[in-house]
Legacy VTK file of the C-alpha trace (Angstrom):
# vtk DataFile Version 3.0
C-alpha trace
ASCII
DATASET POLYDATA
POINTS 204 float
-51.813 -26.937 -79.167
-49.474 -25.317 -76.638
-51.429 -22.030 -76.817
-54.666 -23.822 -76.016
-52.927 -25.673 -73.191
-51.635 -22.354 -71.805
-55.140 -20.868 -71.692
-56.741 -23.901 -70.067
-53.993 -24.673 -67.567
-53.715 -21.052 -66.408
-57.189 -21.420 -64.892
-55.818 -24.034 -62.504
-52.974 -21.800 -61.291
-54.419 -18.554 -59.991
-56.134 -19.556 -56.733
-53.585 -22.213 -55.630
-50.676 -19.911 -56.474
-52.303 -17.079 -54.526
-52.611 -19.264 -51.418
-49.060 -20.590 -51.799
-47.742 -17.023 -51.873
-49.899 -16.128 -48.857
-48.511 -19.146 -47.002
-44.985 -18.016 -47.869
-45.637 -14.508 -46.534
-47.249 -15.938 -43.382
-44.286 -18.257 -42.774
-41.722 -15.468 -43.058
-43.732 -12.664 -41.423
-42.433 -13.219 -37.839
-38.821 -13.013 -39.011
-39.367 -9.722 -40.822
-39.360 -8.004 -37.429
-35.832 -9.173 -36.632
-32.633 -7.175 -36.808
-29.257 -7.455 -38.498
-27.207 -10.606 -37.884
-23.797 -12.126 -38.651
-22.341 -10.388 -41.750
-25.172 -7.848 -41.978
-23.604 -5.118 -39.791
-20.225 -5.133 -41.554
-21.713 -5.057 -45.047
-24.677 -2.751 -44.448
-24.858 -0.945 -41.087
-21.160 -0.023 -40.844
-20.650 0.461 -44.593
-20.789 4.246 -44.963
-20.413 4.136 -48.743
-23.731 2.320 -48.868
-25.531 5.110 -47.011
-26.291 7.258 -50.041
-28.060 10.642 -49.919
-29.079 10.710 -53.583
-29.426 8.488 -56.625
-26.636 10.254 -58.483
-24.528 7.874 -60.619
-21.332 8.680 -58.701
-22.856 7.717 -55.351
-24.469 4.595 -56.763
-21.167 3.562 -58.346
-19.317 3.897 -55.044
-22.009 1.951 -53.231
-21.948 -0.824 -55.835
-18.280 -1.553 -55.202
-18.336 -1.199 -51.417
-19.082 -4.854 -50.732
-16.868 -6.902 -48.426
-18.508 -10.296 -48.886
-16.104 -11.534 -51.562
-13.405 -10.441 -53.992
-16.148 -9.980 -56.608
-17.668 -7.206 -54.429
-21.177 -8.341 -55.508
-22.061 -4.952 -57.088
-25.609 -5.883 -58.153
-26.575 -6.848 -54.612
-24.835 -3.819 -53.123
-26.714 -1.560 -55.537
-30.031 -2.933 -54.278
-28.940 -2.402 -50.660
-28.007 1.210 -51.446
-31.378 1.906 -53.074
-33.066 0.193 -50.130
-31.179 2.509 -47.768
-32.035 5.611 -49.805
-35.776 5.000 -49.468
-36.038 3.312 -46.055
-32.807 3.989 -44.178
-31.347 1.194 -42.061
-34.724 -0.321 -41.206
-33.988 -4.084 -41.275
-37.668 -4.852 -41.822
-37.675 -2.990 -45.139
-34.530 -4.830 -46.215
-36.098 -8.181 -45.374
-39.359 -7.364 -47.149
-37.379 -6.767 -50.340
-35.609 -10.097 -49.755
-38.997 -11.781 -49.424
-40.263 -10.165 -52.634
-37.174 -11.417 -54.485
-37.772 -14.893 -53.060
-41.388 -14.855 -54.269
-40.352 -13.594 -57.706
-37.841 -16.449 -57.877
-40.712 -18.833 -57.220
-42.769 -17.339 -60.052
-39.830 -17.556 -62.466
-39.264 -21.149 -61.381
-42.943 -21.926 -61.995
-42.644 -20.725 -65.581
-39.429 -22.696 -66.069
-40.869 -25.918 -64.639
-43.877 -25.656 -66.945
-41.568 -25.379 -69.956
-39.525 -28.385 -68.826
-42.587 -30.545 -68.265
-44.320 -29.600 -71.499
-41.213 -30.388 -73.523
-40.226 -33.623 -71.827
-43.249 -35.556 -70.590
-46.289 -36.036 -72.792
-48.328 -37.596 -69.979
-48.017 -34.443 -67.853
-49.463 -32.182 -70.532
-53.001 -32.696 -69.237
-53.745 -29.218 -67.802
-54.644 -30.211 -64.238
-51.671 -32.531 -63.848
-49.315 -29.958 -65.324
-50.620 -27.349 -62.895
-50.422 -29.641 -59.861
-46.876 -30.764 -60.645
-45.615 -27.224 -61.243
-47.326 -25.799 -58.168
-46.002 -28.534 -55.875
-42.443 -27.787 -57.006
-42.914 -24.051 -56.480
-44.542 -24.574 -53.072
-41.521 -26.629 -52.019
-39.231 -23.840 -53.187
-41.132 -21.027 -51.471
-41.764 -22.839 -48.180
-38.675 -24.995 -47.718
-36.634 -23.963 -44.640
-33.388 -24.160 -46.623
-34.249 -20.755 -48.116
-34.796 -19.125 -44.729
-31.356 -17.541 -44.480
-31.549 -15.957 -47.939
-34.678 -14.087 -46.832
-34.128 -13.267 -43.150
-30.369 -12.617 -43.163
-30.282 -9.348 -45.079
-26.886 -9.759 -46.710
-27.932 -13.151 -48.050
-29.923 -11.267 -50.671
-26.774 -12.006 -52.651
-27.801 -15.666 -52.670
-31.369 -14.909 -53.748
-30.218 -12.654 -56.577
-27.714 -15.275 -57.735
-30.571 -17.789 -57.798
-32.792 -15.322 -59.675
-30.308 -14.674 -62.461
-29.420 -18.360 -62.696
-33.101 -19.221 -63.170
-33.461 -16.425 -65.747
-30.389 -17.702 -67.592
-31.800 -21.240 -67.817
-35.186 -19.803 -68.782
-33.653 -17.794 -71.631
-31.824 -20.874 -72.871
-35.027 -22.929 -72.794
-37.044 -20.246 -74.586
-34.259 -19.767 -77.118
-34.130 -23.470 -77.908
-37.907 -23.516 -78.291
-37.768 -20.553 -80.658
-34.963 -22.192 -82.638
-36.925 -25.428 -83.032
-39.954 -23.403 -84.128
-37.800 -21.498 -86.652
-38.479 -18.202 -84.913
-36.144 -15.368 -85.831
-35.772 -14.273 -82.206
-33.988 -17.385 -80.976
-30.470 -15.944 -81.270
-31.385 -12.830 -79.291
-32.929 -14.934 -76.521
-29.898 -17.229 -76.360
-27.571 -14.233 -76.093
-29.438 -13.226 -72.926
-28.533 -16.601 -71.392
-24.808 -15.905 -70.728
-25.694 -12.306 -69.821
-27.869 -13.409 -66.912
-25.365 -16.133 -66.081
-22.649 -13.507 -65.674
-24.845 -11.255 -63.534
-25.522 -14.246 -61.266
-21.850 -14.045 -60.243
-22.166 -10.372 -59.342
LINES 1 205
204 0 1 2 3 4 5 6 7 8 9 10 11 12 13 14 15 16 17 18 19 20 21 22 23 24 25 26 27 28 29 30 31 32 33 34 35 36 37 38 39 40 41 42 43 44 45 46 47 48 49 50 51 52 53 54 55 56 57 58 59 60 61 62 63 64 65 66 67 68 69 70 71 72 73 74 75 76 77 78 79 80 81 82 83 84 85 86 87 88 89 90 91 92 93 94 95 96 97 98 99 100 101 102 103 104 105 106 107 108 109 110 111 112 113 114 115 116 117 118 119 120 121 122 123 124 125 126 127 128 129 130 131 132 133 134 135 136 137 138 139 140 141 142 143 144 145 146 147 148 149 150 151 152 153 154 155 156 157 158 159 160 161 162 163 164 165 166 167 168 169 170 171 172 173 174 175 176 177 178 179 180 181 182 183 184 185 186 187 188 189 190 191 192 193 194 195 196 197 198 199 200 201 202 203
């Protein structure tokens, strides 16, 4: 039943989701031309360890632990900044475009998660059109809500977006693992193990 529902409901997603993503890009496009603000210079522009000349492990390792944002150093975020610098230099526009792509990917992951929640908790929402509308409204709110503006247009706030990404992935793995367990699938333990893994990365 769920497989049939997946095939039917996916038809209601493509065009609306495409326009939601376009609206998100349009809303953020003016800010992509801005510069570095607040904590950006200290963590990126003035952080020489982040300005790598190659993708050698030693340089990447130094860059990962060069963060000043917290005592955790946020190595995952710093690694992405270093790779960003390697390919595009200190161009703030390139940094912000990557932030926007992460934000959009978060929305897509959230869409998948919301669909799982709805299908498992509310029988009345399992009608394909209603399921699609409900999920897309939630994702549109996520992608277009002004509260997420700083995590896209303040470069260093990529740390926030990545924390959100890995938190969503952690919850998604738990949900998929529980589904697999209830369906007696042999993969449920492996999926559940990924849950704390992503949860830990969310802190980094």
